[in-house]
N, C-alpha and C positions, 0 to 999 in steps of 0.2 A: 504494500500500500504506500509506504514511504517512497519507494523507488518511483512509482507512478507520479506522485506529487512532485518529487524532485524534478523529474524530466518534464512534466507539464509546466512547472514554474520556469525551468530553464528555457523551454520553447517559447513561452510567453515573453520572457525577457529578451531573447534573441529576436523575436518578431518586433517588439517595441523598438529595440535598438536599430534594426534594419529599416523599419518604417521611418524612424527619425532621420537616419542617414540619407535615405532616398529623398525625403521631403526637403532637407537642407540642400541637397545637390540640385533638386528641381528649382528651388528658389534662386540658386546661384546662376541657373541657366535661363532665367527670364530675360527678355530683351532689356528691361530697365536695369537689372543687375549687371548684365554684360556691358551696357553702355557706361554705367558708373565705374565699373572696373577698368574699362578701356580709357575713360577720361582720367582716372587716378594714375594709371600707368603713364599716360601721355604727359601729365603734369610732372610726375617724378622724373621722367626722361628729359623733359625740357629743363627742369631745375638742374639736373646733372650736367647737361650740355652747356647751360649758361655758366655754371661754376667753372667748368673746364675752359670755356672760351674766355672768361674773365681772367683766370689764372694764366692762360696763354698770352693774352694781351698784356698783362702786367710783366710777364717774363720778356716779351718782345720789347716793351718800352724800356725796361731796365737794361737789357743788352744793347739797345739802340743808343741809349744815353752813354753807356760805357764805351761803345765803339766810337761815338762822336767825340768823347773826351780823348780817346787814344789818337784819333786822327788829328784833333786840334793840337795835341802835344807834339805829334810827329811833324806837322806842318808849321808849328810855331805860331799858330793863330790864337790870339786872345779875343775873347768876346768883346765886341765893341758896343758900349752902352749908347752910342750915338746913332744906332740904327733906327730907321723910321718905324713907326708903329705899323702893325699889319693893317692892310686895307679892310675896311668894314663895308659891308653891303647892307642896304636898307631892307628891312623885312617886308615892307609894303612899298611897291614901286609907285612913283608919282604918275597917276594916270593922265595928268594934264601936260606932261612933258612931251615934246614933239616926237620923241622916239617911240612913245607908247600910244600915240593917237592913231586910231585906225583910219587910214586914208581911203581904203577901198570899201565902197558900199555896194550892196547887191539890191537890185530892184524887187527881189522876191525873197521870201524866207526859204532857205535851203531845206528846212525840215518839214515844210508843209507837204511835200510830195510823198512823204513816207507815211 
C-alpha cells in the first residue's frame, strides 16, 4: 500500500514539475517575450560596442597626441600661440545673403504632378 502511495505521489510531483517547465518554456516563446528578449540583447550588444568604440577612440587620441609630440620634437617645432583661431561656421545660414537667395523660379509646382 505504501509503495503505491509513494509512486503515485512521485508521479504527481513529476507531472506538476513537467507541466510547470513546459508552461514556462511556452511563455518564453510568445512573440512578446521573444521581442523583449531580442530588444534586451540588442541593447546589451550596443552598450558593449559603444564601450569598445569609446575605448578605441581614446587609445587613438592618446597615441595621436604622443606621435604628434614625437614629430614636433624631431622637427624642432614649438607650438606657436600666435596661430589664428579655427574658423567657425554659422549654425543657421543667413537666408537673405545673395549666395543663398534662390534665383530660379518655376512657373509650376514640381510636386503637383505626383
